[in-house]
C-alpha positions in Angstrom: -96.7 -12.1 52.5 -96.2 -15.8 53.2 -99.1 -17.6 54.7 -98.8 -20.8 56.8 -101.3 -23.6 56.9 -103.4 -23.7 60.0 -103.3 -26.6 62.4 -106.6 -27.8 61.1 -105.3 -27.9 57.6 -102.2 -29.7 58.6 -104.2 -32.3 60.6 -106.5 -32.8 57.6 -103.6 -33.3 55.2 -101.9 -35.8 57.6 -105.2 -37.7 57.9 -105.3 -37.9 54.1 -101.6 -38.7 53.5 -101.9 -42.5 53.4 -104.9 -42.4 51.0 -103.2 -39.9 48.8 -100.1 -42.0 48.7 -102.1 -45.0 47.8 -103.9 -43.2 45.0 -100.6 -42.0 43.5 -98.9 -45.4 43.9 -101.7 -47.3 42.1 -101.7 -44.7 39.3 -97.9 -44.6 38.9 -96.7 -48.0 40.2 -93.8 -46.5 42.0 -93.4 -45.8 45.7 -90.7 -43.2 45.0 -92.9 -41.3 42.6 -95.9 -41.5 44.9 -94.0 -40.0 47.8 -92.8 -37.1 45.5 -96.4 -36.5 44.3 -97.8 -36.3 47.9 -95.0 -33.9 48.8 -95.7 -31.7 45.8 -99.4 -31.7 46.8 -98.4 -30.5 50.3 -96.3 -27.7 48.8 -99.2 -26.6 46.6 -101.5 -26.7 49.6 -99.1 -24.6 51.6 -99.3 -21.9 48.9 -103.1 -22.0 48.6 -105.7 -19.8 50.3 -107.4 -22.7 52.0 -110.4 -20.5 52.8 -111.4 -20.9 49.2 -111.5 -24.7 49.4 -114.8 -26.2 50.2 -113.8 -29.8 50.3 -110.1 -30.2 51.2 -110.0 -34.0 50.8 -111.5 -33.7 47.3 -109.1 -30.8 46.4 -106.1 -32.9 47.5 -107.3 -35.9 45.5 -107.7 -33.6 42.4 -104.2 -32.2 42.8 -102.6 -35.6 43.3 -104.5 -36.9 40.2 -103.3 -34.0 38.1 -99.6 -34.3 39.2 -99.8 -38.1 38.6 -101.3 -37.5 35.2 -98.5 -35.2 34.3 -95.9 -37.8 35.4 -97.6 -40.5 33.3 -97.6 -38.3 30.2 -93.9 -37.5 30.8 -93.2 -41.2 30.9 -94.7 -41.6 27.5 -92.2 -39.2 26.2 -89.4 -41.0 28.1 -90.5 -44.7 28.0 -87.2 -45.8 29.7 -88.5 -44.4 33.0 -91.6 -46.6 33.3 -92.5 -48.5 36.4 -90.6 -51.6 35.2 -87.3 -50.1 36.3 -88.5 -49.3 39.8 -86.8 -52.5 41.1 -86.5 -51.0 44.6 -90.3 -51.4 44.7 -90.1 -55.1 43.9 -90.8 -57.7 46.6 -88.6 -60.7 46.0 -89.3 -63.8 48.0 -88.4 -67.5 47.7 -90.7 -69.5 45.4 -92.0 -71.6 48.2 -94.3 -71.2 51.2 -94.4 -67.6 52.3 -94.2 -66.4 55.8 -96.9 -64.2 57.2 -94.6 -61.1 56.8 -93.9 -62.0 53.2 -97.6 -62.4 52.5 -98.3 -58.9 53.9 -95.4 -57.5 51.8 -96.8 -59.1 48.6 -100.3 -57.9 49.3 -99.0 -54.3 49.7 -97.0 -54.4 46.5 -99.9 -54.4 44.0 -99.5 -57.4 41.7 -96.9 -57.1 39.1 -99.3 -58.6 36.5 -101.8 -55.7 37.2 -99.0 -53.1 36.8 -98.1 -54.7 33.4 -101.7 -54.4 32.3 -102.1 -50.8 33.6 -98.9 -49.9 31.8 -100.6 -50.7 28.5 -103.2 -48.0 29.1 -103.0 -44.4 28.0 -102.3 -42.0 30.8 -106.0 -40.8 30.8 -107.3 -44.4 30.8 -105.0 -45.4 33.6 -105.9 -42.5 35.8 -109.7 -42.9 35.1 -109.6 -46.6 35.8 -107.6 -46.3 39.1 -109.5 -43.4 40.5 -113.0 -44.8 39.7 -112.6 -48.5 39.9 -110.2 -48.6 42.8 -111.1 -45.5 44.8 -114.7 -44.8 43.7 -113.9 -41.2 42.7 -116.9 -39.7 40.9 -116.7 -39.3 37.2 -117.4 -35.6 37.5 -114.2 -35.1 39.5 -112.2 -37.4 37.2 -113.4 -35.3 34.3 -112.2 -32.2 35.9 -108.7 -33.7 36.4 -108.6 -34.9 32.8 -110.1 -31.7 31.4 -113.1 -33.7 30.0 -116.8 -33.8 30.5 -118.3 -36.3 32.9 -119.6 -38.5 30.0 -116.2 -38.4 28.4 -114.6 -39.5 31.6 -117.0 -42.5 31.8 -116.1 -43.5 28.3 -112.4 -43.4 29.0 -112.8 -45.5 32.2 -115.0 -48.0 30.3 -112.4 -48.3 27.6 -109.7 -48.8 30.2 -111.8 -51.4 32.1 -112.2 -53.5 28.9 -108.5 -53.5 28.4 -107.8 -54.5 32.0 -110.3 -57.3 31.8 -108.8 -58.5 28.5 -105.4 -58.5 30.2 -106.8 -60.5 33.1 -108.1 -63.1 30.7 -104.7 -63.4 29.0 -102.6 -63.8 32.1 -102.5 -67.3 33.4 -102.2 -68.8 36.9 -99.0 -69.0 39.0 -98.5 -72.6 37.9 -98.8 -71.7 34.2 -96.3 -68.8 34.7 -93.9 -71.1 36.5 -94.1 -73.8 33.8 -93.3 -71.2 31.1 -90.4 -69.8 33.1 -89.0 -73.3 33.7 -89.3 -74.2 30.1 -87.4 -71.0 29.2 -84.6 -71.9 31.7 -84.4 -75.4 30.4 -84.0 -74.2 26.8 -81.3 -71.8 27.9 -79.4 -74.5 29.8 -79.7 -76.9 26.8 -78.8 -74.2 24.3 -82.0 -75.1 22.4 -82.7 -72.1 20.1 -85.9 -73.6 18.7 -87.3 -74.2 22.1 -86.5 -70.6 23.1 -88.4 -69.3 20.1 -91.4 -71.5 21.1 -91.6 -70.0 24.6 -90.8 -66.4 23.7 -93.5 -64.1 22.3 -92.4 -62.8 18.9 -92.4 -59.2 20.3 -90.7 -60.0 23.6 -88.9 -57.1 25.2 -85.7 -57.8 27.2 -84.5 -55.0 29.5 -81.2 -55.3 31.3 -80.1 -52.9 34.0 -76.3 -52.8 33.9 -73.7 -50.5 35.6 -73.4 -48.7 32.3 -77.1 -48.1 31.9 -80.2 -49.8 30.5 -80.0 -52.1 27.5 -83.1 -53.0 25.6 -83.5 -55.9 23.1 -86.7 -56.4 21.1 -87.9 -59.6 19.3 -87.7 -63.3 20.0 -84.9 -64.0 17.6 -82.5 -61.4 19.1 -83.4 -62.4 22.6 -82.9 -66.1 21.9 -79.6 -65.4 20.2 -78.3 -63.6 23.2 -79.6 -66.2 25.7 -76.1 -66.9 26.9 -76.5 -63.9 29.2 -79.0 -65.9 31.2 -76.4 -68.5 32.0 -72.8 -68.4 33.2 -70.8 -69.7 36.0 -72.7 -69.2 39.3 -72.4 -70.9 42.7 -76.1 -71.0 43.2 -79.4 -70.1 41.7 -83.0 -70.4 42.8 -86.5 -69.6 41.7 -88.1 -66.6 43.3 -91.3 -64.7 43.2 -91.0 -61.0 42.1 -94.2 -59.4 43.4 -95.9 -62.7 43.2 -94.8 -63.6 39.7 -92.2 -66.4 39.1 -88.7 -65.1 38.5 -85.1 -66.2 39.1 -82.0 -65.2 41.1 -78.3 -66.3 40.8 -75.2 -65.8 42.9 -71.5 -65.6 42.0 -69.0 -68.1 43.4 -68.0 -65.6 46.1 -71.6 -65.4 47.4 -72.5 -62.0 46.0 -75.7 -61.6 44.0 -75.2 -61.9 40.2 -78.7 -61.1 39.0 -82.5 -60.9 39.5 -84.7 -61.8 36.6 -88.4 -60.9 36.4 -90.7 -62.4 33.7 -94.0 -61.2 32.2 -96.1 -64.0 30.7 -99.1 -63.7 28.5 -101.1 -66.5 26.9 -98.4 -69.1 27.6 -95.4 -67.0 26.2 -92.9 -64.7 27.8 -93.6 -61.1 26.7 -91.2 -59.3 29.0 -87.9 -60.1 30.7 -86.2 -57.7 33.1 -82.7 -58.5 34.3 -80.9 -56.5 37.0 -77.2 -57.0 37.2 -76.3 -53.5 38.4 -74.9 -54.0 41.9 -76.3 -50.7 43.1 -79.8 -51.6 42.0 -79.4 -55.1 43.4 -78.4 -53.6 46.8 -81.7 -51.6 46.8 -83.8 -54.8 46.8 -84.3 -56.9 49.9 -83.3 -60.3 48.6 -83.6 -63.8 50.0 -80.5 -65.9 50.9 -79.1 -68.3 48.3 -79.9 -71.3 50.4 
């Protein structure tokens, strides 16, 4: 016999929807995944005997946490699906004074730099840090999601916090990021291989989204040797902000977008470069004009 959630249960879920979506997004770094997680939580709730649930909001948080944790662990097995390729989630704005609407969009995006740091954590660390430090979920509840004791959950969150704070110390200001990106672009334009090596981290990771799939290149020497892909005949190019971090856009001579480039910078060197040239992915991003 199929049961249907009562009006009270439906109202409670809808009242919690935005918070649950926010939890999932900050754990996963993807709006698409967070919507899927919340929908899965609803489907599980619809199959549940709600009379056995004492605290519905807490139950929903636990379910969202467990589903998100499973997704994080699946990403470890398939690293090509990490948040970095969710370019439809990126907010791209001109690298100049932001309008009030653009400032709101950036504030809602969760800083790209924070997502980079969170992506360096293990799934358990990331979940514990987000749930406790961002949403004040008790360690007892976090331990239940992780299948750990309360004390173990505290230790996992503490370890994650140290890593996040270390990452915060490593990332520089917007001006420092901009200077590093500009130095990289100047080296590309000048064909200066040695200058490229100076600005690239030895373990830099280059990811390119093409129409044929994702191409990954590792190491400063290989990335510098292939730097011609950053140049080419374009009608216009301009600096942009990708979720608040300096990046770059270029257009073909016919006015269509050629590429969007996002950079990750740590301790004065470029550690990650993500280029999107796939027209379908570029079409999914709201982009500024080339003017």
